[in-house]
C-alpha positions as CSV (number, residue, x, y, z in Angstrom):
1,M,90.3,123.6,78.6
2,S,93.7,122.2,79.0
3,K,96.2,123.5,81.6
4,L,98.3,124.9,78.8
5,E,95.4,126.8,77.2
6,D,94.4,128.2,80.6
7,E,97.9,129.4,81.2
8,K,98.0,130.9,77.7
9,N,94.8,132.8,78.3
10,K,96.1,134.2,81.6
11,E,99.3,135.3,79.9
12,E,97.3,137.0,77.2
13,L,95.3,138.9,79.8
14,Q,98.5,139.9,81.6
15,A,99.9,141.2,78.3
16,C,98.2,143.9,76.2
17,F,94.6,143.3,75.3
18,D,93.5,142.3,71.8
19,K,92.1,145.4,70.2
20,N,89.6,143.4,68.1
21,W,88.2,141.9,71.3
22,V,87.8,145.3,72.9
23,L,86.1,146.7,69.7
24,H,83.2,144.3,70.1
25,L,81.6,146.7,72.5
26,N,83.6,149.9,72.1
27,Q,84.1,152.5,69.3
28,L,87.6,152.9,67.8
29,E,87.8,156.7,68.6
30,G,87.0,155.9,72.2
31,I,90.0,153.6,72.7
32,N,92.8,155.1,70.5
33,G,94.3,156.9,73.5
34,F,94.8,153.5,75.2
35,T,96.8,151.9,72.3
36,C,100.3,150.6,73.2
37,L,103.0,152.2,71.1
38,I,104.9,149.0,70.9
39,C,102.3,146.3,70.0
40,K,99.4,148.5,68.8
41,Q,97.0,146.7,71.1
42,I,95.1,148.0,74.1
43,A,97.7,148.5,76.9
44,N,97.5,146.4,80.0
45,N,99.1,148.0,83.1
46,P,99.8,151.1,81.0
47,M,103.0,153.1,81.5
48,E,103.0,156.8,80.4
49,I,106.1,158.0,78.5
50,N,107.7,161.3,79.2
51,C,110.9,162.1,77.4
52,P,112.6,164.9,75.3
53,Q,112.0,162.9,72.0
54,H,108.2,163.1,72.5
55,M,107.8,166.7,73.7
56,N,105.9,167.8,70.6
57,I,103.3,165.0,70.7
58,N,100.0,166.1,72.2
59,E,98.6,162.6,72.7
60,I,99.0,160.5,75.9
61,L,101.7,158.0,75.0
62,V,101.3,154.6,76.8
63,V,103.0,151.3,76.5
64,G,102.0,148.0,78.0
65,K,105.5,146.7,78.1
66,I,108.7,148.7,79.0
67,E,111.6,148.5,76.6
68,P,114.9,150.3,76.8
69,H,114.7,153.8,75.4
70,Y,117.4,156.5,75.6
71,D,116.5,159.4,77.9
72,C,112.9,158.1,78.1
73,L,111.1,158.3,81.4
74,Y,108.2,156.0,82.4
75,S,105.6,156.4,85.0
76,Q,102.6,154.2,85.8
77,S,99.4,155.9,84.6
78,R,96.8,155.0,87.2
79,L,94.1,157.1,85.5
80,V,94.6,155.4,82.2
81,K,94.6,152.0,83.9
82,R,91.3,152.6,85.6
83,L,89.8,153.8,82.3
84,I,91.0,150.7,80.5
85,E,89.7,148.4,83.2
86,E,86.2,150.0,83.0
87,L,85.9,149.2,79.2
88,D,83.0,146.9,78.4
89,V,84.0,143.6,76.7
90,I,82.6,140.2,75.8
91,C,84.0,136.8,76.9
92,P,87.6,136.4,75.5
93,R,86.8,132.8,74.6
94,Q,83.6,133.8,72.8
95,S,85.7,136.4,70.9
96,E,88.2,133.7,69.9
97,Q,85.4,131.3,68.9
98,E,83.8,133.9,66.6
99,K,87.1,134.8,65.1
100,G,87.7,131.1,64.3
101,Q,84.3,130.7,62.8
102,E,84.9,133.7,60.5
103,E,88.2,132.4,59.4
104,G,86.8,129.0,58.7
105,E,83.6,130.3,57.3
106,G,81.7,127.7,59.4
107,G,78.2,127.9,60.7
108,T,77.2,128.8,64.2
109,S,74.1,126.6,64.6
110,G,74.5,124.2,67.5
111,V,77.6,125.9,68.8
112,M,77.7,126.8,72.5
113,T,78.1,130.5,73.1
114,C,79.1,132.5,76.2
115,D,76.9,135.6,76.7
116,F,79.2,137.3,79.2
117,K,79.4,141.1,79.0
118,G,81.3,143.0,81.6
119,K,84.3,145.1,82.4
120,I,87.9,144.2,81.5
121,K,88.7,143.9,85.2
122,Q,86.0,141.2,85.6
123,A,87.3,139.1,82.7
124,N,89.9,137.1,84.7
125,D,87.3,136.0,87.3
126,H,84.8,135.1,84.6
127,L,87.3,132.9,82.7
128,E,88.3,131.1,85.9
129,N,84.9,130.4,87.5
130,D,81.9,131.1,85.3
131,C,82.7,130.7,81.6
132,C,80.7,127.9,79.9
133,L,83.3,127.6,77.2
134,K,86.0,126.6,79.8
135,L,87.2,123.0,79.0
136,T,87.1,120.4,81.7
137,K,88.6,116.9,82.1
138,C,86.6,113.7,82.0
139,W,85.6,112.4,85.5
140,F,87.5,109.2,84.6
141,D,90.7,111.0,83.9
142,S,92.5,109.1,86.7
143,F,91.5,105.8,85.1
144,G,93.0,106.8,81.7
145,C,90.4,108.8,79.7
146,D,92.1,111.9,78.3
147,H,89.0,113.5,76.8
148,T,88.4,117.3,77.5
149,C,85.3,119.3,76.6
150,S,83.2,122.2,77.8
151,K,81.1,121.6,80.9
152,H,77.8,121.4,79.0
153,M,79.2,118.7,76.8
154,L,80.6,116.5,79.6
155,Q,77.3,114.8,80.3
156,D,77.0,113.7,76.7
157,H,80.5,112.3,76.8
158,L,79.9,110.4,80.0
159,V,76.8,108.7,78.6
160,S,78.2,107.9,75.1
161,K,81.5,106.5,76.5
162,M,80.0,104.6,79.4
163,Q,81.4,101.2,78.2
164,L,84.8,102.7,77.6
165,H,84.8,104.1,81.2
166,F,83.7,100.8,82.6
167,D,86.4,98.9,80.8
168,L,89.0,101.5,82.1
169,V,87.9,101.0,85.7
170,I,87.9,97.2,85.4
171,K,91.4,97.3,83.9
172,T,92.6,99.6,86.7
173,F,91.2,97.2,89.4
174,E,92.7,94.2,87.7
175,T,96.1,95.9,87.7
176,L,95.8,96.7,91.4
177,K,94.7,93.2,92.2
178,Q,97.7,91.7,90.4
179,T,100.0,94.1,92.3
180,I,98.5,93.1,95.6
181,Q,98.8,89.4,94.7
182,Q,102.4,89.9,93.7
183,H,103.2,91.6,97.1
184,Q,101.4,88.7,98.9
185,V,103.4,86.1,97.1
186,L,106.6,87.9,97.9
187,F,105.6,88.3,101.6
188,F,104.7,84.6,101.8
189,Y,107.9,83.6,100.0
190,F,110.1,85.5,102.5
191,F,108.1,84.1,105.4
192,L,108.6,80.6,104.1
193,K,112.3,81.3,103.9
194,D,112.4,82.3,107.5
195,D,110.6,79.1,108.4
196,E,113.1,77.1,106.4
197,I,116.0,78.7,108.2
198,S,114.4,78.0,111.5
199,L,113.8,74.4,110.6
200,L,117.4,74.0,109.4
201,K,118.6,75.4,112.8
202,Q,116.5,72.9,114.6
203,D,117.8,70.1,112.5
204,I,121.4,71.2,113.2
205,L,120.7,71.3,116.9
206,Q,119.0,67.9,116.9
207,S,121.8,66.3,114.9
208,E,124.5,67.3,117.4
209,S,123.5,64.4,119.6
210,S,122.1,61.3,118.0
211,Q,121.4,59.9,121.4
212,K,119.1,62.8,122.4
213,K,117.4,62.4,119.0
214,L,116.6,58.8,119.6
215,K,115.3,59.5,123.1
216,K,113.0,62.2,121.6
217,K,111.7,59.7,119.1
218,E,111.1,57.1,121.8
219,K,109.3,59.7,123.9
220,K,107.1,60.8,120.9
221,L,106.2,57.2,120.2
222,E,105.2,56.7,123.8
223,Q,103.0,59.9,123.6
224,I,101.4,58.6,120.4
225,S,100.7,55.3,122.1
226,Q,99.2,57.0,125.1
227,L,97.0,59.2,122.8
228,L,95.7,56.1,120.9
229,K,94.9,54.4,124.1
230,Q,93.2,57.5,125.4
231,N,91.1,57.8,122.2
232,N,90.0,54.2,122.6
233,D,89.1,54.8,126.2
234,N,87.2,57.9,125.3
235,T,85.2,56.1,122.6
236,E,84.2,53.4,125.1
237,E,83.3,55.9,127.7
238,Q,81.3,57.9,125.2
239,K,79.2,54.9,124.2
240,E,78.3,54.4,127.8
241,N,77.5,58.1,128.3
242,N,75.2,58.2,125.2
243,N,73.0,55.6,126.9
244,K,72.6,57.8,130.0
245,D,70.4,60.8,130.5
246,I,72.2,64.1,131.1
247,S,70.8,64.1,134.6
248,S,72.5,60.8,135.5
249,S,74.5,60.6,138.8
250,I,78.2,61.4,138.9
251,D,80.9,59.4,140.6
252,S,82.0,61.9,143.2
253,N,85.3,60.2,143.6
254,K,86.5,61.6,140.3
255,Y,86.1,65.2,141.2
256,S,86.9,67.8,143.8
257,I,84.1,68.4,146.2
258,F,82.7,72.0,146.0
259,S,83.0,73.7,149.3
260,F,81.1,76.8,150.2
261,E,83.7,77.5,152.9
262,L,86.4,77.3,150.2
263,M,84.6,79.8,148.0
264,N,84.0,82.1,150.9
265,S,87.8,82.3,151.4
266,F,88.4,83.3,147.8
267,K,90.3,86.6,147.4
268,Q,92.2,88.5,144.8
269,L,95.8,87.2,144.6
270,N,97.3,89.0,141.6
271,R,96.5,92.1,139.6
272,F,98.1,92.8,136.3
273,N,97.9,96.4,135.0
274,G,99.0,97.5,131.5
275,H,96.1,97.1,129.1
276,T,94.0,100.3,128.5
277,N,90.9,98.8,127.0
278,Y,88.7,95.7,127.1
279,V,90.6,92.4,127.8
280,Q,88.6,90.1,125.6
281,G,90.9,87.0,125.5
282,I,93.1,85.3,128.1
283,D,94.9,82.0,128.3
284,Y,97.8,80.5,130.2
285,S,100.5,77.8,130.1
286,T,103.3,76.3,132.2
287,F,106.6,76.2,130.3
288,N,109.8,74.9,132.0
289,D,108.2,75.5,135.4
290,I,107.4,79.1,134.5
291,Q,103.7,80.0,134.7
292,L,102.7,82.5,132.1
293,L,99.4,84.3,131.4
294,Y,98.5,85.7,127.9
295,S,96.1,88.5,127.2
296,G,94.6,90.2,124.1
297,S,92.9,93.5,124.3
298,S,90.9,96.1,122.3
299,D,93.9,98.4,122.8
300,K,95.4,96.3,119.9
301,T,98.1,94.7,122.0
302,I,99.0,91.2,123.2
303,R,100.8,90.9,126.6
304,V,102.6,88.1,128.3
305,W,102.7,88.1,132.1
306,D,104.9,86.2,134.6
307,I,102.3,85.0,137.2
308,N,104.9,84.1,139.8
309,N,106.6,87.5,139.7
310,N,103.3,89.4,138.9
311,K,104.8,91.4,136.0
312,Q,104.6,91.9,132.3
313,I,107.5,90.3,130.4
314,Q,106.5,90.8,126.7
315,L,104.4,93.0,124.5
316,F,103.3,92.3,120.9
317,N,101.7,95.2,119.0
318,G,101.5,93.9,115.4
319,H,97.7,94.1,115.2
320,S,96.2,97.2,113.7
321,S,92.8,96.9,115.4
322,Y,91.0,95.2,118.4
323,V,92.3,91.9,119.6
324,F,89.4,89.6,120.4
325,C,90.8,86.2,121.4
326,M,94.0,84.6,122.7
327,K,95.0,80.9,122.7
328,F,98.1,78.9,123.6
329,S,99.2,76.6,120.8
330,S,99.6,73.1,122.1
331,Y,100.6,71.9,118.6
332,H,103.8,73.9,118.5
333,Y,104.6,72.9,122.1
334,H,104.2,69.1,121.5
335,N,105.8,69.0,118.0
336,Y,108.5,71.7,118.1
337,N,108.9,72.4,121.8
338,Q,108.0,76.0,121.0
339,Q,106.0,78.4,123.1
340,V,103.5,79.9,120.6
341,I,100.4,81.9,121.2
342,C,97.7,82.7,118.7
343,S,95.5,85.9,118.4
344,S,92.5,87.0,116.4
345,S,91.6,90.6,115.5
346,Y,89.2,92.9,113.9
347,D,92.1,93.7,111.4
348,K,91.0,90.5,109.5
349,T,94.0,88.4,110.6
350,I,94.9,85.5,112.9
351,R,98.5,85.8,114.0
352,F,100.9,83.3,115.6
353,W,103.6,84.7,118.0
354,D,106.8,83.0,119.1
355,I,107.3,83.9,122.8
356,K,111.0,82.9,123.0
357,A,112.0,84.5,119.7
358,N,109.8,87.5,120.5
359,K,108.4,87.7,116.9
360,K,105.5,87.0,114.7
361,L,105.7,83.4,113.5
362,H,102.8,83.3,110.9
363,I,99.7,85.0,109.8
364,F,96.3,83.8,108.4
365,N,94.6,86.5,106.4
366,K,90.8,86.7,106.2
367,Y,88.3,88.9,104.3
368,A,86.6,90.1,107.5
369,G,87.3,90.7,111.2
370,V,88.1,87.5,113.1
371,A,86.4,87.1,116.6
372,G,86.7,83.7,118.4
373,I,89.3,81.1,117.8
374,E,89.8,77.6,119.3
375,F,92.4,74.8,118.8
376,S,91.3,71.2,118.5
377,Q,91.5,68.9,121.5
378,F,92.6,66.1,119.3
379,N,95.8,65.7,117.1
380,N,97.7,67.8,119.7
381,G,95.9,70.9,118.6
382,R,96.8,70.7,114.9
383,Y,93.5,72.3,113.8
384,L,92.2,75.7,114.4
385,C,88.7,77.0,113.9
386,S,87.7,80.7,113.8
387,G,84.5,82.7,113.7
388,S,84.3,85.9,111.8
389,Y,82.4,89.0,110.9
390,D,81.6,87.6,107.4
391,K,79.1,85.1,109.1
392,T,81.4,82.1,108.5
393,I,83.5,79.6,110.4
394,H,86.9,78.7,109.0
395,L,88.8,75.5,109.7
396,W,92.6,75.8,109.4
397,D,95.5,73.3,109.4
398,V,98.2,74.8,111.6
399,K,100.8,72.4,110.2
400,T,100.4,73.4,106.6
401,F,99.1,76.9,107.2
402,K,96.1,76.2,104.9
403,S,92.4,76.8,105.1
404,L,90.6,73.5,105.0
405,Y,87.0,74.5,104.8
406,T,84.5,77.3,105.3
407,F,81.2,76.6,107.0
408,N,78.3,78.8,106.0
409,G,74.9,79.1,107.6
410,H,74.8,81.9,110.1
411,T,73.1,85.1,109.1
412,N,75.2,87.5,111.3
413,L,78.7,87.6,112.6
414,V,80.1,84.5,114.4
415,W,81.6,85.6,117.7
416,C,82.6,82.3,119.4
417,V,83.6,78.8,118.4
418,A,84.5,75.5,120.2
419,F,85.8,72.0,119.2
420,S,84.1,68.9,120.7
421,L,86.2,67.2,123.3
422,L,85.1,63.7,122.1
423,Q,83.8,62.1,118.9
424,S,80.1,62.1,118.5
425,N,78.2,58.9,117.5
426,I,77.0,60.6,114.3
427,N,78.7,59.2,111.2
428,N,81.3,57.6,113.5
429,D,83.3,54.7,112.1
430,N,86.0,53.4,114.4
431,N,88.0,52.1,111.4
432,K,88.5,55.7,110.1
433,S,91.6,57.8,110.9
434,N,91.3,60.7,113.3
435,N,93.1,63.0,110.9
436,I,91.0,65.7,109.4
437,G,92.8,65.9,106.1
438,V,90.4,67.3,103.5
439,I,88.1,66.7,105.4
440,G,87.7,63.5,107.6
441,G,86.9,64.6,111.1
442,N,85.7,61.1,112.2
443,G,82.9,62.2,114.4
444,Y,84.3,65.5,115.8
445,T,82.2,68.6,115.7
446,I,82.4,72.3,115.9
447,C,80.1,74.6,117.8
448,S,79.5,78.2,116.9
449,G,77.7,81.1,118.6
450,S,76.5,84.1,116.5
451,Y,74.8,87.5,116.7
452,D,71.9,85.9,114.7
453,N,71.0,84.6,118.3
454,T,71.6,80.9,117.4
455,I,74.1,78.2,118.3
456,R,75.0,75.7,115.6
457,I,76.7,72.3,115.5
458,W,78.8,71.3,112.5
459,D,80.1,67.9,111.6
460,I,83.8,68.2,110.5
461,E,83.8,65.0,108.4
462,T,80.7,65.7,106.3
463,T,80.9,69.5,106.7
464,K,77.1,69.5,107.3
465,Q,75.2,71.5,109.9
466,L,73.8,69.0,112.5
467,S,71.8,71.2,114.9
468,V,70.5,74.7,115.5
469,F,69.7,75.9,119.0
470,K,67.3,78.8,119.3
471,G,66.2,80.5,122.4
472,H,68.6,83.4,123.2
473,E,67.2,86.8,122.5
474,N,70.5,88.5,121.7
475,G,74.0,87.7,120.4
476,I,75.9,84.7,121.7
477,R,79.2,85.7,123.3
478,S,80.5,82.3,124.7
479,V,79.9,78.6,124.0
480,K,81.5,75.6,125.6
481,Y,81.2,71.8,125.1
482,G,80.7,69.8,128.2
483,S,83.1,67.1,129.4
484,N,82.9,63.7,130.9
485,E,79.3,63.0,131.9
486,L,78.2,66.3,130.3
487,V,79.8,65.5,126.9
488,N,76.4,65.9,125.2
489,A,75.8,69.3,126.7
490,I,76.6,72.8,125.4
491,L,76.9,75.8,127.7
492,S,76.3,79.4,126.4
493,G,76.3,83.0,127.6
494,S,74.6,85.8,125.7
495,E,74.0,89.5,125.6
496,D,70.4,88.8,126.7
497,K,71.9,88.5,130.2
498,S,71.2,84.7,130.5
499,V,73.3,81.5,130.7
500,R,71.8,78.4,129.1
501,L,72.5,74.7,128.9
502,W,71.5,72.7,125.8
503,D,71.2,69.0,125.0
504,I,73.0,68.1,121.7
505,R,71.0,64.8,121.3
506,S,67.5,66.4,121.6
507,D,68.4,69.8,120.2
508,Q,66.6,71.3,123.3
509,Q,67.3,73.8,126.0
510,I,67.8,72.0,129.4
511,Q,68.4,74.9,131.8
512,E,68.3,78.7,131.9
513,F,70.2,80.6,134.6
514,K,69.1,84.2,135.2
515,G,70.6,86.6,137.7
516,H,73.0,88.8,135.8
517,S,71.9,92.4,135.2
518,N,73.9,93.0,132.1
519,R,75.4,91.1,129.2
520,V,77.1,87.8,129.8
521,F,80.5,87.7,128.0
522,A,82.0,84.4,129.2
523,V,81.0,81.0,130.6
524,E,83.1,78.1,132.0
525,Y,82.6,74.6,133.5
526,L,84.3,74.0,136.8
527,P,85.8,70.6,137.7
528,F,83.7,70.5,140.9
529,I,80.6,68.6,142.1
530,V,78.3,69.8,144.8
531,K,77.2,67.8,147.9
532,D,74.2,69.6,149.4
533,S,74.0,68.9,153.1
534,N,70.3,69.6,152.9
535,E,69.7,66.9,150.4
536,V,71.4,63.5,150.9
537,N,73.3,62.1,148.0
538,S,72.4,65.1,145.8
539,I,75.4,65.8,143.6
540,S,75.8,68.2,140.7
541,N,78.3,70.0,138.5
542,V,79.2,73.7,138.7
543,I,79.4,76.4,136.0
544,C,80.4,80.0,136.3
545,S,79.6,83.1,134.2
546,G,81.2,86.5,133.8
547,S,79.2,89.6,133.0
548,F,79.5,93.3,132.2
549,D,77.6,93.8,135.5
550,N,81.0,93.2,137.0
551,T,80.2,89.9,138.7
552,I,81.2,86.3,138.3
553,R,78.4,83.9,139.3
554,F,78.6,80.2,140.2
555,W,75.6,78.0,139.3
556,D,74.5,74.4,140.2
557,I,73.6,72.7,136.9
558,R,71.8,69.6,138.2
559,S,69.6,71.2,140.8
560,N,68.8,74.3,138.7
561,K,68.8,76.3,142.0
562,K,69.8,79.9,142.5
563,E,73.4,80.7,142.2
564,L,75.9,79.1,144.6
565,Y,78.3,81.9,145.0
566,L,79.1,85.4,143.6
567,I,82.4,87.2,143.1
568,N,82.2,91.0,142.7
569,G,84.9,92.4,140.5
570,D,86.8,95.6,141.4
571,Q,84.6,98.6,140.9
572,K,87.4,100.3,139.0
573,D,87.5,97.5,136.4
574,G,84.2,98.4,134.8
575,G,82.9,94.8,134.1
576,I,84.0,91.2,133.4
577,Y,84.9,90.5,129.8
578,S,86.7,87.2,129.9
579,I,87.3,84.4,132.4
580,K,89.8,81.5,132.6
581,L,90.3,78.7,135.1
582,L,94.0,78.3,135.9
583,R,95.7,75.2,137.5
584,L,98.6,76.9,139.1
585,K,101.4,75.2,141.0
586,K,101.8,76.1,144.7
587,N,104.0,74.1,147.1
588,N,104.1,71.3,144.5
589,D,100.3,71.1,144.5
590,N,98.0,72.0,141.6
591,V,95.6,74.7,142.9
592,L,92.6,75.9,141.0
593,N,92.4,79.6,140.5
594,L,90.0,81.9,138.5
595,C,91.3,84.7,136.3
596,Y,89.3,87.4,134.7
597,G,89.9,90.2,132.2
598,S,88.1,93.5,132.7
599,A,86.5,96.2,130.6
600,K,89.1,98.9,131.6
601,G,92.2,96.7,131.2
602,P,93.3,95.2,134.5
603,I,93.5,91.4,134.8
604,C,92.9,89.7,138.2
605,I,93.5,86.2,139.6
606,W,91.3,85.0,142.5
607,G,92.0,81.9,144.6
């Protein structure tokens, strides 16, 4: 029944009662004393009349509605009201239906009937809650179906109009989709306008001094020349490395010597408090001699810290869910002299933040939560890869803000990703450009770690999967490509509490390091070699791993011995979630320090 019909029924019950309705179950002589003098129906809320003009009338005079009457007194007749309320009646809707059938002389076969019989005082509750003749709206009313029918007929309507309802739902979703797309276009348009204004400001500043502009161009050309030379050197070096086994000796003159005495003197130098939940991503940079630390946390915030002054200097809270990873953008630094950081979040976005302008610079939208991100080591960090909860790896062009490719193959969420430092010899052609474009990676690869317990290698140029490493018994939380003599190795840390080393060329596990008593969340290579006094000329590389067991452990890769050293985190921190090696300036010297983010929020620097 429509809202108007319901209101009409309520008004009718609040006014005098239809005599024909009451006569269904009552005799006329039994209700004559309840007849309203005004409308001749059965009085509702009866008022008894007592006035000089009616002194000679023996009957009880009642009205259901008071009207002005000279010298007439009215008083509520509670006795009459109770008697009327106790009259037996049938359903008011059933009465109306029978009346309509009589007037139209229609048949009654197949017509739904209501068998309610009760007191007048029960009629309102019946009409509201129990009457089978009450009309109801179609379930798809909000999508545009305006059909109404009794409850028992609703199922037939839903079945017979299934296609109509499906079309209405699709039409509604299409309308919503168009609305969302229009808002996205408007948002992107305004964002581009902001970028254009920023670029115009930069052009104006650069044009103020033609001499400075020329010097910048000369400096950039010199950088490009150095990069080209470095790429050529790397290619030659890699060819030599590919002919060596991963256990070949290292020229110890290239590296710092690992000293147990040095590690024994390690202590906590800085402690940054502010985050209130897991610190899952940390990075750092030196900008105009200012050393800054960046952190992202499950408390949905990104914070910037001044290392020298040991204080927080900026806070970004644009993410609506956990922040998983933080990276400094070398591309913006080299190309625009901007200090920009990048963050990934479970809110399905990757966001770029301008530190100096203290604002969001750009946003990449995904269809699922974004976990690990990494900038390319080549092309000044122009390319970004990301792993996400939809089991994919995305490759992005930071310059054009476009998605270049999506790699599919994992069967569970992809937590961590990494770019190769050097070009592989697979599909490598020295005559090709190093630009990715759409897509020409020229030998560079991407590594991904997933909660399907596998590590996979992807060729950027061909977009094909090259290798799958199986061995971990739980999700992979951290993967790192090796450097220099370990260029063909991958380091991994897992929730199965182990740290493992893999050979890319043979697709085999080389080493497994056990010692942690809880999940391993982060792994890093250290630029050290080890000289063991007990074994002459025995030299090796060092790795470290951070775990939820609240320890950072240092391991000797080559000798595969027990751990070299152990750092215990502060008991109040609750576990190690992320680690980062920092090259900090101290007395004009570069000093290697270790930074970790903890489960309860604090960030600590050791050195």
